[in-house]
C-alpha positions as CSV (number, residue, x, y, z in Angstrom):
1,M,0.0,0.0,0.0
2,V,1.3,3.4,-0.9
3,G,2.7,5.2,2.1
4,L,1.8,2.4,4.6
5,L,3.1,-1.1,5.2
6,A,-0.4,-2.4,5.6
7,F,-1.5,-5.7,4.2
8,P,-5.1,-6.6,4.6
9,G,-6.5,-10.1,4.0
10,T,-9.3,-12.5,4.9
11,E,-11.0,-15.8,4.0
12,D,-14.4,-14.1,3.4
13,T,-15.4,-13.2,-0.1
14,A,-17.9,-10.5,-0.9
15,R,-17.6,-8.9,2.6
16,A,-13.9,-9.2,3.0
17,A,-11.6,-6.1,2.9
18,G,-8.1,-6.7,1.6
19,G,-6.6,-5.9,-1.7
20,A,-5.9,-2.2,-2.1
21,Y,-7.7,-1.3,1.1
22,V,-5.6,-0.4,4.1
23,V,-7.8,-1.0,7.1
24,D,-7.6,-4.7,7.9
25,D,-10.1,-7.2,9.4
26,V,-9.2,-10.0,11.8
27,E,-9.9,-13.0,9.6
28,I,-7.6,-15.4,7.8
29,G,-8.4,-18.5,5.8
30,K,-8.0,-22.2,6.6
31,P,-4.6,-23.9,6.4
32,G,-3.9,-24.5,2.7
33,D,-6.0,-21.5,1.5
34,C,-4.0,-19.1,-0.8
35,K,-4.7,-15.8,-2.6
36,V,-3.1,-13.2,-4.8
37,E,-4.2,-9.6,-4.4
38,S,-3.1,-7.1,-7.1
39,W,-3.9,-3.5,-8.0
40,V,-2.8,-0.5,-9.9
41,Q,-3.2,3.1,-8.7
42,A,-2.8,6.4,-10.4
43,A,-2.9,9.9,-8.7
44,S,-3.9,13.3,-9.9
45,N,-0.3,14.5,-9.3
46,H,0.9,11.7,-11.6
47,D,2.2,9.4,-8.8
48,F,1.6,5.8,-9.6
49,A,1.8,2.3,-7.9
50,A,1.5,-1.3,-9.1
51,V,1.3,-3.9,-6.3
52,T,0.9,-7.7,-6.1
53,S,0.6,-9.5,-2.8
54,P,0.5,-13.4,-2.7
55,A,-0.3,-15.1,0.6
56,C,-1.1,-18.6,2.0
57,V,-2.3,-19.9,5.3
58,V,0.0,-22.4,7.0
59,N,-0.3,-24.4,10.2
60,L,2.5,-23.4,12.6
61,G,0.8,-24.8,15.7
62,I,-1.9,-22.2,14.9
63,P,-3.1,-21.0,11.5
64,V,-0.8,-18.2,10.2
65,E,-1.3,-16.2,7.0
66,V,2.2,-15.6,5.5
67,G,2.9,-13.8,2.3
68,A,4.8,-11.0,0.7
69,Q,4.1,-7.7,-1.0
70,F,5.9,-6.4,-4.2
71,Q,5.4,-2.8,-5.2
72,R,6.7,-0.6,-8.1
73,S,5.8,3.0,-7.5
74,R,6.6,6.5,-8.7
75,S,6.6,9.6,-6.4
76,G,7.4,12.8,-8.3
77,N,10.2,11.8,-10.7
78,A,11.6,9.0,-8.5
79,W,10.8,5.3,-9.0
80,T,11.0,2.7,-6.2
81,T,10.8,-1.1,-6.3
82,A,10.0,-2.5,-2.8
83,A,9.2,-5.9,-1.3
84,G,8.8,-7.5,2.0
85,P,7.2,-10.3,4.1
86,K,4.0,-10.1,6.0
87,A,2.1,-12.2,8.5
88,K,-1.2,-12.3,10.4
89,I,-2.9,-14.4,13.0
90,N,-6.5,-14.5,14.3
91,I,-6.7,-14.4,18.1
92,I,-10.4,-14.1,18.7
93,P,-12.7,-15.2,15.8
94,V,-15.5,-12.9,14.5
95,E,-19.0,-13.7,15.6
96,T,-22.2,-11.6,15.0
97,G,-22.6,-9.2,17.8
98,R,-19.0,-9.8,19.2
99,I,-15.6,-8.3,18.5
100,G,-12.9,-10.3,16.8
101,V,-9.2,-9.6,17.4
102,G,-6.1,-10.3,15.3
103,L,-2.4,-9.4,15.1
104,A,-0.4,-8.6,12.0
105,G,2.9,-7.2,10.9
106,A,5.0,-6.4,7.8
107,V,8.6,-5.3,6.8
108,S,9.6,-3.6,3.6
109,W,12.9,-3.1,1.7
110,N,14.0,-1.1,-1.3
111,L,15.1,-3.7,-3.9
112,S,17.1,-1.2,-5.8
113,N,19.6,-0.5,-3.1
114,G,18.8,-3.1,-0.4
115,G,17.8,-0.3,2.1
116,H,15.3,-0.9,4.9
117,L,12.1,1.1,4.2
118,G,10.1,0.4,7.3
119,N,8.1,-1.9,9.6
120,L,4.4,-2.1,10.7
121,I,2.8,-4.0,13.5
122,Y,-0.9,-3.6,14.4
123,V,-4.0,-5.1,16.0
124,P,-7.1,-5.3,13.8
125,L,-10.5,-5.5,15.5
126,T,-13.7,-6.5,13.7
127,Y,-17.3,-6.1,14.8
128,Q,-19.8,-8.0,12.8
129,L,-23.2,-6.2,13.1
130,N,-25.1,-8.6,10.9
131,D,-24.6,-10.8,7.8
132,S,-24.2,-7.8,5.5
133,F,-22.4,-5.1,7.6
134,R,-19.1,-5.1,9.6
135,I,-16.8,-2.4,11.1
136,N,-13.0,-2.8,11.2
137,L,-10.7,-0.8,13.5
138,N,-6.8,-0.9,13.4
139,G,-4.2,0.5,15.8
140,G,-0.5,-0.1,15.9
141,W,3.1,1.2,15.3
142,S,4.7,2.2,12.0
143,Y,8.4,2.9,11.6
144,D,9.8,4.9,8.6
145,A,13.4,3.6,8.3
146,V,14.3,6.3,5.7
147,A,13.3,9.2,7.9
148,R,14.1,7.3,11.1
149,L,10.8,8.2,12.7
150,S,8.1,6.2,14.5
151,Y,4.4,6.8,14.2
152,A,1.2,5.6,15.8
153,Y,-0.9,4.0,13.1
154,W,-4.7,4.1,13.2
155,G,-7.6,3.2,10.9
156,A,-11.4,2.7,10.8
157,G,-13.5,1.2,8.0
158,F,-16.8,-0.5,7.1
159,E,-17.9,-3.2,4.7
160,W,-21.6,-3.2,3.5
161,N,-22.7,-6.0,1.3
162,F,-25.9,-4.1,0.4
163,V,-26.7,-6.2,-2.6
164,K,-25.1,-9.4,-3.9
165,P,-22.6,-9.5,-5.5
166,V,-21.6,-5.8,-4.7
167,T,-20.0,-4.5,-1.5
168,L,-19.4,-0.9,-0.5
169,I,-16.2,-0.4,1.4
170,G,-15.0,2.8,3.0
171,E,-12.1,3.7,5.3
172,V,-10.2,6.5,6.9
173,F,-6.6,5.9,8.2
174,G,-3.5,7.8,9.1
175,L,-0.3,8.3,11.1
176,Y,0.3,10.3,14.3
177,G,3.8,11.6,14.9
178,N,6.4,14.2,13.7
179,L,6.6,14.8,10.0
180,P,10.0,14.3,8.4
181,A,12.2,17.4,7.9
182,V,11.9,19.1,4.5
183,E,15.7,19.3,4.1
184,E,18.0,16.4,5.0
185,D,20.0,18.4,7.6
186,E,17.0,20.0,9.3
187,A,15.2,18.9,12.4
188,P,11.8,17.1,12.1
189,S,8.8,19.3,11.4
190,P,7.0,20.5,14.6
191,R,3.7,19.5,13.0
192,A,2.5,16.4,14.9
193,I,-0.6,15.1,13.0
194,R,-0.6,13.9,9.4
195,E,-3.8,14.7,7.5
196,P,-6.3,11.7,7.5
197,R,-6.3,9.5,4.4
198,A,-9.5,8.0,3.0
199,Q,-10.8,5.5,0.4
200,L,-14.3,4.6,-0.8
201,G,-15.0,1.9,-3.4
202,L,-17.1,-0.9,-4.8
203,R,-16.2,-4.6,-4.8
204,F,-17.8,-6.8,-7.4
205,T,-17.7,-10.5,-6.6
206,P,-19.2,-12.5,-9.5
207,Q,-17.8,-15.8,-8.2
208,Q,-16.5,-16.9,-4.8
209,S,-13.0,-17.3,-6.2
210,F,-12.3,-13.7,-7.2
211,D,-13.5,-10.1,-7.0
212,I,-12.8,-6.8,-8.7
213,D,-12.3,-3.4,-6.9
214,L,-12.8,0.1,-8.2
215,I,-11.7,2.6,-5.5
216,Y,-11.5,6.4,-5.2
217,G,-9.0,7.7,-2.6
218,H,-7.6,10.9,-1.3
219,N,-4.2,11.6,0.2
220,I,-3.6,7.8,0.6
221,G,0.2,8.2,0.5
222,G,0.3,11.5,2.4
223,E,0.7,13.6,-0.8
224,N,-2.7,15.3,-0.8
225,A,-3.7,14.0,-4.2
226,H,-6.7,12.2,-5.6
227,W,-6.3,8.5,-6.5
228,M,-8.1,5.9,-8.6
229,T,-7.4,2.2,-8.0
230,L,-8.3,-0.9,-10.0
231,G,-7.8,-4.2,-8.2
232,L,-8.2,-7.9,-8.8
233,N,-8.2,-10.4,-5.9
234,V,-8.0,-14.2,-6.6
235,R,-8.5,-17.0,-4.1
236,F,-7.6,-20.7,-4.5
């Protein structure tokens, strides 16, 4: 994901977040389940990102979703190729009227120079209101290894399967902490809060094995631009 080392994923189909969405739910699939989530994003300021993220659930005493994320992105005139592992476990399963809890984390490196880009560890919470509506909350810690700054990460989203096979998904998310210095030798900015980031989109699930995302986002990488995203998520 642009600007955040987030990696959503779940075994559910039409009501599952994941793909290009940042705010995660708590669920993972059964051992042996695999998926590939891919998307392309273009911004009004000409920034761009193409991402693919394969993952499988393995039994390591408990089910663990393990995978990787590969990203090719452009910010201004600079291109970056990044990759890193990710993992997630479900601690308390989701049930209607109860809160589910998970734990997830990711690491990312710049493949061009081998530099460490950052880490993310967070706790997703999911509240299943009914069969068609759920709320997801995320909270955790994000480390920007390039700027050498730590941030509190937060996010909130909803998934509304208002008519089969279409789900409306919305989210707001962001980072709390000092902004990086404008110049390399300057002290970090005194500003403490980054502007919230948001996405709203439709997910079309014609079959249980795959779905298609069309998403509008604003400021999703902290650059104050408008984004359009097209995604494809395949499960097998």
